[in-house]
C-alpha positions in Angstrom: 110.7 90.9 123.8 108.6 87.9 124.6 108.9 85.9 121.4 111.7 85.3 118.9 111.2 86.7 115.5 110.3 84.3 112.7 109.3 81.7 115.3 105.6 81.5 114.3 105.2 78.7 111.7 101.4 78.5 111.9 100.2 82.0 111.2 99.2 83.2 107.8 102.5 85.1 107.6 104.7 82.1 108.0 107.4 81.5 105.4 106.2 78.6 103.1 108.6 75.8 102.4 110.5 76.0 99.1 108.5 74.2 96.4 109.8 70.9 95.3 110.5 70.4 91.6 107.4 69.6 89.7 108.2 68.3 86.2 104.7 68.9 84.8 104.9 72.7 85.6 105.2 75.0 82.6 107.7 77.8 82.8 104.9 80.3 83.4 103.4 78.2 86.3 106.9 77.9 87.8 107.5 81.6 87.9 103.9 82.3 89.1 104.6 80.1 92.1 108.0 81.6 92.6 106.5 85.1 92.5 103.8 84.2 95.0 106.3 82.7 97.3 108.6 85.7 97.0 105.7 88.0 97.9 104.9 85.9 101.0 108.5 86.1 102.1 108.6 89.9 101.6 105.4 90.3 103.6 106.7 88.1 106.4 110.0 90.1 106.4 108.1 93.4 106.6 105.9 92.1 109.5 108.9 90.9 111.5 110.9 94.1 110.7 108.1 96.2 112.0 108.0 94.0 115.2 111.8 94.4 115.6 111.4 98.2 115.4 108.7 98.2 118.1 111.0 96.0 120.2 113.8 98.6 119.9 111.6 101.5 120.6 110.1 99.9 123.7 112.9 97.9 125.2 116.2 99.6 124.3 118.1 100.7 127.4 118.8 104.1 126.0 116.7 107.0 124.6 117.4 108.4 121.3 115.6 110.1 118.5 117.1 107.9 115.8 116.2 104.2 115.7 118.6 101.6 114.3 115.9 99.6 112.7 113.7 101.0 109.9 110.6 99.2 108.8 109.4 99.0 105.2 106.7 101.3 103.9 103.9 100.1 101.8 105.6 101.6 98.8 108.9 99.9 99.6 107.2 96.5 99.8 105.5 97.1 96.5 108.8 98.2 94.9 110.4 94.9 96.0 107.7 93.0 94.3 107.7 95.2 91.2 111.4 94.7 90.7 111.1 90.9 91.0 108.1 90.9 88.7 110.0 92.8 86.0 113.0 90.5 86.4 110.7 87.5 85.9 109.2 89.1 82.9 112.7 89.7 81.5 113.7 86.1 82.1 110.6 84.9 80.3 111.4 87.1 77.3 115.0 86.0 77.3 113.9 82.3 77.5 111.4 82.8 74.6 114.1 84.5 72.5 116.2 81.3 72.7 113.4 78.7 72.7 111.5 80.0 69.7 114.5 81.1 67.5 116.5 78.9 65.1 119.5 77.3 67.0 122.3 79.8 67.4 120.3 82.7 65.9 119.1 85.7 68.0 115.3 86.5 68.2 114.8 90.0 69.4 111.6 90.4 71.4 110.4 93.9 72.3 108.1 94.4 75.2 106.0 96.7 72.9 105.2 93.7 70.6 102.9 92.1 73.1 100.4 93.9 75.5 101.3 91.5 78.4 105.0 92.5 78.2 104.6 96.0 79.4 106.8 97.0 82.3 105.2 96.2 85.6 104.6 99.1 88.0 102.9 99.5 91.3 99.6 100.2 89.5 99.8 97.1 87.4 101.3 94.7 90.0 98.0 93.1 90.9 97.5 91.9 87.3 101.0 90.5 86.9 100.8 86.9 85.8 103.8 84.9 84.5 101.4 82.3 83.0 99.7 84.9 80.9 103.0 86.4 79.8 104.4 83.0 78.7 101.1 82.2 77.0 101.3 85.4 75.0 104.9 84.7 74.0 104.0 81.2 72.9 101.0 82.5 71.0 103.1 85.0 69.1 106.4 83.1 68.6 105.5 79.4 69.0 105.6 76.8 66.3 107.6 78.3 63.5 106.5 82.0 64.0 109.6 82.8 66.1 112.0 81.2 63.6 110.4 83.2 60.7 110.6 86.4 62.7 114.3 85.8 63.6 115.1 85.3 59.9 113.3 88.6 59.0 115.3 90.4 61.7 118.5 89.0 60.2 117.5 90.1 56.7 116.6 93.6 58.0 120.0 94.0 59.7 121.8 93.0 56.5 119.7 95.4 54.4 120.1 98.3 56.9 123.9 97.8 57.4 124.6 97.7 53.7 121.9 100.3 52.8 120.4 98.1 50.2 117.6 99.7 48.1 115.0 98.5 45.7 116.4 98.0 42.3 119.9 99.1 43.2 122.8 97.6 41.2 125.4 95.5 42.8 129.1 95.4 41.8 130.5 92.2 40.4 134.2 91.4 40.4 135.0 88.2 38.6 133.2 85.4 40.5 132.2 87.6 43.3 129.4 90.1 44.1 130.5 93.0 46.2 128.7 95.0 48.9 130.2 98.0 50.8 129.8 98.7 54.5 130.5 102.3 55.4 133.0 102.8 58.2 135.0 105.8 59.5 138.3 106.4 61.3 138.6 107.9 64.7 139.5 111.5 63.9 141.4 112.1 67.2 143.7 109.1 66.6 144.2 110.1 63.0 145.2 113.7 64.1 147.5 112.9 67.0 148.6 109.3 66.6 148.6 109.2 62.8 146.8 105.8 63.0 143.8 104.5 61.2 141.9 103.3 64.2 138.3 102.3 63.4 135.8 104.5 65.4 133.9 102.6 68.1 130.6 103.0 66.4 132.1 101.7 63.1 133.5 98.7 65.0 130.1 97.9 66.4 128.6 98.2 62.9 131.2 95.7 61.5 130.5 93.3 64.3 126.7 93.5 63.8 127.1 93.0 60.1 129.3 90.0 60.5 126.9 88.5 63.0 123.9 88.9 60.7 125.9 87.4 57.8 126.9 84.5 60.1 123.2 83.9 60.8 122.5 83.9 57.1 125.3 81.4 56.7 123.6 79.1 59.2 120.4 79.4 57.2 122.3 78.5 54.1 123.9 75.5 55.8 127.5 76.8 55.4 128.9 75.8 58.7 132.5 76.9 58.2 131.4 80.3 56.9 129.2 80.6 60.0 132.2 79.9 62.3 134.5 82.4 60.5 132.0 85.2 60.4 131.0 84.6 64.0 134.6 84.7 65.0 135.0 88.0 63.1 131.9 89.5 64.7 133.3 88.6 68.2 136.6 90.2 67.3 135.2 93.5 66.2 132.8 93.7 69.1 135.7 93.5 71.5 138.4 95.2 69.4 140.2 98.0 71.2 143.5 99.8 71.2 145.9 98.5 68.5 143.4 95.7 67.5 141.1 98.4 66.0 143.9 99.8 63.8 143.2 98.8 60.2 145.4 98.6 57.1 144.0 99.5 53.7 143.4 96.6 51.3 143.8 93.9 54.0 141.9 90.7 53.1 140.0 88.5 55.5 138.9 85.2 53.9 136.0 83.4 55.4 134.4 80.0 54.8 135.3 77.2 52.5 137.5 78.3 49.6 136.8 82.0 50.0 133.0 81.9 50.3 133.1 85.5 51.6 136.1 87.9 51.5 136.2 91.1 53.5 138.6 93.8 52.4 139.3 96.7 54.7 139.6 100.4 53.5 139.6 103.5 55.7 136.1 104.6 54.5 134.5 101.3 53.8 134.7 97.5 54.3 134.1 95.6 51.1 132.3 92.3 51.5 132.7 90.0 48.4 130.4 87.1 48.1 131.3 84.1 45.9 128.6 83.6 43.2 127.0 80.6 44.8 126.9 82.4 48.2 125.5 85.6 46.5 122.7 83.6 45.0 121.7 82.2 48.3 122.0 85.6 49.9 119.7 87.1 47.2 117.2 84.3 47.8 117.4 84.8 51.6 116.8 88.6 51.3 114.1 88.1 48.8 112.2 85.8 51.1 112.6 87.6 54.4 113.8 91.1 53.6 112.1 94.4 52.9 114.3 96.7 50.9 114.7 100.4 51.4 112.7 102.7 49.1 115.5 105.3 49.0 
């Protein structure tokens, strides 16, 4: 072969130098440039791979029907670019979910919420533009819109997990308001091990409920309650083996002076909210929540 691969630095297929950091770039502009550079690198790679295959076919000192080097088809090159485009899209969504949400609270962004967030395919690759995607995310979730949407999502999770309905009565026990979370025991463990091990799906439900309540606690400015509920959410998310075995009537006290008390039973977890916390929870759900009709 007459020339070394990747030697040409003057042709249109030359690999561009890595861009220097430009502070004025928006995140959309940064990823647009990154994607353009990636596409150039892939195109150069494909050209040189094809040249290497020709070199093997023409100059190899042996004859065989199978070549060691395979070049990239047009579809393969497109797939490389599609995969990176979708990862860039996912990064922009993830960044927006943190940037536009209240600190420490999750904002769930679905690709179906914005037209520009649809999954990129070979057919739509030419129209892929990170700048447009970020502009769409900013337009929908910028300012306080993302924060408001995050609180609505938290309220929806609390309402759904506790199955709260319009006009439903809540139980009061002394200075506490009580809400029940339905759980169930793993039937196999109950049958063979005689243990009350919380089923995996129930553990996930407890974790999601505690996490949603932790977000509410942050909204209410109850830092200690947020810490305790977040710790409990993390525990039930990871709980396995003996950690998932529950004892009936076991109390878990959260927050300052019992702001929330969780009591475990084999068919439900009872969450008791101190009166001042219950009032804030009612205000939070009334502001951001939509209760079930039935």
